[in-house]
N, C-alpha and C positions, 0 to 999 in steps of 0.2 A: 274268407276268400268272398270274390265275387263270382256270383252265377247270373248267366244271362236268364231271364226268366222267358225269352224269348223261345226257351227249347220246350216249351211245356205247349206242345199243341193242344186242338180238339179233340185228337182221337189216340195221340202218343205224345212221345219224347223223341225230338230229334233235331240234331247238329250238329255241327263241325267239329271233327275230332282232329287233335283233343282240343282245340282252341276255347269250345263251348261245351263239348260233354266229356272230360275226362275222366281218369279212374278214380278222383276223388269226388267229382260229383256223383258218379255212378254210385258209391258207398254210400254217399248222402242219401240216393233214393232208394237203394236196400235198405238204409236203416228207415228214414222216416215212411215207406209203405208199409214195410211190418209194424211198424207202433199203429200207423193209420190201420189196417185191419184188425190187428190184435191178433196176427197170424202166429200159427206155431207151427206150419208148413209151407213151401212155398217150391213149386218147379222151377227152374231156370234152364231157359235151351239159348242156341245164338246162332245167328247165319255164319257164312266163311269171311266175312270180310276179315283183314288182318288185324282191325282194333278190337274186335269182337271177344276172344278171348282173355282179355287183361279187363273188358269192361265187364263180362260175366262175371269174372272173379272177384272184381272189385264190389258189385252188387252183392253177389253171396255173402263176402264178408261183411258187408254192411248189415245185410237182413240176421245174418247169424249173431250179430253183435246185438242186433235186437233182439234174440230169441227165438229165432226160425230155424228149424230143420230143412237142409236145403236136398231138394230132389232134383241131379244136375242130370239133365238128357243129352248134352253136347251139344255138336253140328246138327241142327233139324229144321223142319219146315216151321212155322208161325203155325199151324193148325196142329202140331203135335203139341206145343205147350199147352194147349186149350184142350187138348184129350188127354195130357197128362192131369192136369188141374182137376178135370172133371171126372174122369174116370177113376182117379184116385181119392177123391174127394180131400184134396188139398186147400188149403185156404187159400189160396193164390197162387200166379206166378209173372214170372218176368219172360220176353225174348226180345233178347239183343239184336236189335236189327235196325235199318235204315230203309228195308223194302227195295223200292226200285231208284230208289236215288244212287246219284255217281258215291265212289269207292272212299271219297275223302268223309264224306256223311255216315254216321250214326246213330243208332238210337233206341230205345224200348218202347213196345206193347206191351202194357200190364195191366192183369186179371184181379178180379177177387173171386172169392169162392164161387164155385159152377162155372168158370172162366166167364165171367161177367166181366166185361170191360170196363177200366176208368175212361173216364172222357172229358170232354171242357164243361157239361153241364152237370155232371156226378162223380166226382174222385180227384179229378186232374186239377181243380183251382186247390182243393186241400191240400193236395200232395207239395202244389207247389209252395203254397206256403209255409207247410213244415222243413222242406228244403231248404228256403231260403232262410227261415230263423233258424236254423240248425248250426250254434258253431263248431261245434265238432260231434267227431261219433264218441261216446264214451266205448271205453274200453270194454269187449266182452270175450265168449269163447271162442273159440277157431271153429269156422264152418264145421256144421256135423252134415259133412255131406255124402249122402247116397249117389253112385254113380249107376245111372238105369240106362240100358238099351232099350230103349221101346218100337225101334222099328219091327220087329218081329210081330208084336201084339198089335201094332197099328196097320199095318199092310193087312193082318188077318180081318181086323174090325172094317176097313175100307172093302175089301171083297166080299162079307157079308152084306151092305148093303146093295147090290145090283147082282143080276143075273150074269155072271162071266160064262157060264155055260152056255148062253145063247149067244157069244158073239159070233161074228163071220169074223173071217183072217182080213182084215180091214190091213192095208198099208197106211201106217201113220207115221208124218216126220214131226219130231218133237224137238223143241228147241228150249233147252233148262238157260240158256244164257249164262254159263258159267255159274248158276246160282243153285241153291240147295236144294232143288227137283232132280237136280243130275244124282244125287242118290238114291233119291227114294224111288223115283222114277222107275229103275230097271230090278228093285227088288219087286215090285207092284205088278208091272204090266209083261214080267216071265211068265207070271202066274195066269196069263191069259194066251189067246190064239194072235191077238194084235203084232201084225211085223211093225217093226221099232226102226225106223229111221232117226239116227241120233243125231242133234245138233249142240255141241258147246255144252255137253253133259260132265266133263273136267270141272270140280266143283272148284271155284277159283275166286276167292270176295273180290279181287281187284276187276275183275269184268272186263277182261283183256277184249274181247270180241265187240260186242256190243253194251251198251246200258240194259240193265235187266228191266226196261220198260216197254212190253210190246204194244203200248196205246199208242206210242210215237211209230209213227210211218217210217222214219229211216231204220226203227228198231223191227221191225215185222216183214221188211220189203225181202230179206233173204230169204226168210221160211216160207213167205208166199211164194217165191221164185223155184223153191226145191220143192215145196208140194206139184207145181206144173212140170221140175224136170224129173220127177219120182214116177209119175205119175200116180200119184200117191191119191189116196180114198180122205183122207182127211190131215188137218194141219193140228198143232196144241202148243200154244206159248205160255210159258210161265214167267211171270216176274222174279226178283232177285230171294225171297222169301217163301214164294212157292204158294202164297194164300188167294192167288187170282191167278186164272189160266183165261186163255183167249184160243177163239178157232178161228181157223181158215178153211174154207170150203174148199174140193177139188178143183174148184176154177182155178184156185188163187185169190179168193174173195175175203177179206177180212171181215168176220161177223159181230155186227155190234151188240153190247152187250142185253138189248131189251129183247132182241129177237132169241138168244141162247136163256133169258131167263123163258121166254115163251115155251122155247122146246125143253127143257127141263120140267117145266108144269105140267106138259102135256104126257112126259117120261112117268112122273111121279103120281099123277092122278090117275094114271092105269091099274096100280095098286091102291091108292088110296082115295077114292071118289068119294066126292063130295066137299072134301077137304078145302080148308084157308088156305091162302097163300097171300105172302106178301109181297109189292112191288116199290121201286121208289118213283118218286113223283115227278124224275125228270123223264120218264121210261114214254116209249110211244104208246098207242092205244092196242098195239098188237099184244101186249101182255095183259090187261085187265080182259080184252075180246077170244083170246086163246083160253085162258083159263076157265073163262063163263062157257067156251064150246066145249070144252073136255069134263064138263060139269063140277067145277071149281069156283070157289068163292075168291074174288079178288078182293083186296086191300090196300089203298095206297099208304106208304109211309114216309117218314121224315129221311133225308138222305143221312150215313151214317152207320158204322156197323153197332156202336151203341146202342141207337135207336130200333135197329133191327130186333138185336138179342133181349132187350127189354122186354119187346112187345111179346115176342116169341117165348117169352117165360111169364107173359102174364096172358095170354090166349093161347088155345089151341092151334097154332099156327102149325102147317105143313114145312114149308121151305118159304124163304125169301130171295128174292135178284135184287142187284144192283146193276147198272148201268155202266159200273165202272169195273166191273169185274167180279166183285164181291158175291159171293151165292154161300146162304145159310140153310140148315138142315136139321128139321127136329131130330131125326134119327142118331146126328153126328154130334148129340149136347148143344144143341140152335149156335153152333158153331160154323164159321166159315171155312171154306175149304176148297183149294187150287186142284184135289184131285178127285172127289166124286164127280164133279162135273165132268171130267176127261174119262170118267166110268159112264156115266149117265148118258152122255152123246151117244156111243157107240153102239151102246146098249138098245138107243131108240132106233140108230140106222140100222141094225139087225132085225129089231122085231118090226120095224115097218118094210122092211126089203128097198131101202129107199137110199138114195146120196142123200148128203149134208142141204147139195144146193137145190134137190130135189123137195127137203124138208122144207126149205127157206121160201122158196117159192112162191107161196102163198101168202107170206110176209111182206117180201118185197115187192110182190107186184098191188100192194094195197096200202102199205106203210110208209112215206117217203119222212124220212128223218134229218135234222140238219146236224146234228154231231154236236158236243159240247164247244161251244164259242164264245173264248175269252174277251172281254174289253176292260182295259184298264179304265178306272174311272174316278174322281176328283171326288166326288160326295156319292158315295154309295145309297147311302139313305135318302137325298134327292132322287137318285136315279131311279129308284124302288117307289118312290112316290111319284114320279112322272109316268112311270108306265101303270100305277094302280090306276092313275085317274084318266089315260089314255084309253084303258082298255074295258073303262067301266063298265059299259054294255056288256061285256061277256060275265062269264060264271068267274068270279076271281076267289080264290083263296089265298090265304097267308102261310099254309102250314108250314111252310120253309123256303123264304124269298116271296115272290109271287107268280103263281100261278092263274092264267086265263085260259078257259077253254070256251069252245065256239063250238057248232056242228061240225064243221067241216079241218080243225087245225086247232092247235093248243099250243102253250108256251110255260116254260117255268123259266125265271129269272133269279137264282139266287146269290148273296155274294157269298165270295173266299172265306177260309177263314183265316187263311193269314196272309193276305195280300190286297192291296186296293184295287179288287177285280172284284167283276160281275160276271156270271156264268148263265148263258143262252142254251136252253135244250127246245126246239121246236120240231112240231109234227104235223103232219098234213095228210089228208088222203089222196093227194095226186103232187105230183113233181114242180110243175111251175105255182099251184098252190103254197106250198111248202118254201121256196124258194123266195116267192112275193111277201109273206108274211116275215118270213125271215129277214130280209132286207127291210123290212119297215121297221121291225122291232129293233135291228143294230142302228138302223139311224136314228130312233129315238132316244138310244143309251149312248152312241155316239156322239149325237149333234147336242147333247146337254150341256 
């Protein structure tokens, strides 16, 4: 059979169902992954898309044929697969999900022992070669499935990470976008004093109300309006597989991921003074400045969950945050979670007796960010080379794309992993300067 190599992305597998990702392809991935890892045990979970049960069963069948015993944890947030693999010392796992993509897509997030992810630089290329070279799956035993309800254990795990006894009874609007957050959130937040206003908690993988991608303005508009209408203290929105969460302050304003990273660092450093914290190179200086101001050690890192998790296993890092809404916690087996931040932010607000907007005011008044701006270019390498030459008088680094730092402003431009795009993130210490430099860099990108 013909398999589209393009479904193997930098951080996961993603494609249209069933044209690109069918049950047969899923079975081959299960077989190949098991062989690659030498796995005797794998956890398998799935999101609520209509195609997910078929793909999860096929993956499990292929893995079983290669000799793996399957722990089937059912329809869960992605982070629960990571938890299952790490806490139960399994050899790896698969989450069948296309995250925030529309319903016609599906995919897989794959991890090895310790929930360390496969990526484009470690594991995914080899898996692609194995899958493409596989003529047929040899006959094997039927899946040795253990069906496990991990929700009670996972809720206990999450609540142990925060001081819920200190929570104030904030009114919180929560948008699950018909994704799997609608299943976990009630179990978790019912054990706190937070007053929940639910939006789209009915789990429906067709996502009938809006796409489960809160980063797009049209998908966050309703929760922003609802926060104002309800006179709520806070809004929280999750993506489809709930491994990312996003925050709306009480004024209805969407909070950028780097500002949330800064607040999470502040919240965690109270309990872990002097700890090292990772932040991604797209972030504004709000993040390293806040980490230092709270006695922590800021460490810049490449974009991508594989790079964060690998470094957190090598070095004694407490926490890592990406502007995309991925947040990683040492006490959560170095895995990302969309629910730990949803507990830590109310904890910080409660402890400081402040609204979210009040916590953000020192950041918003000092750090001005462009947000991520995408540009289609014909020659990605040539574009990056032009930028490197143009800004050679700055402090230029090439950890991921091109970064240039100046006393009052800085930027990063990096290539997309999947499209002929470059992505600009720029920050400055004054709005006018940010806008001026943003337009300057975009002119060089788009004028080439």
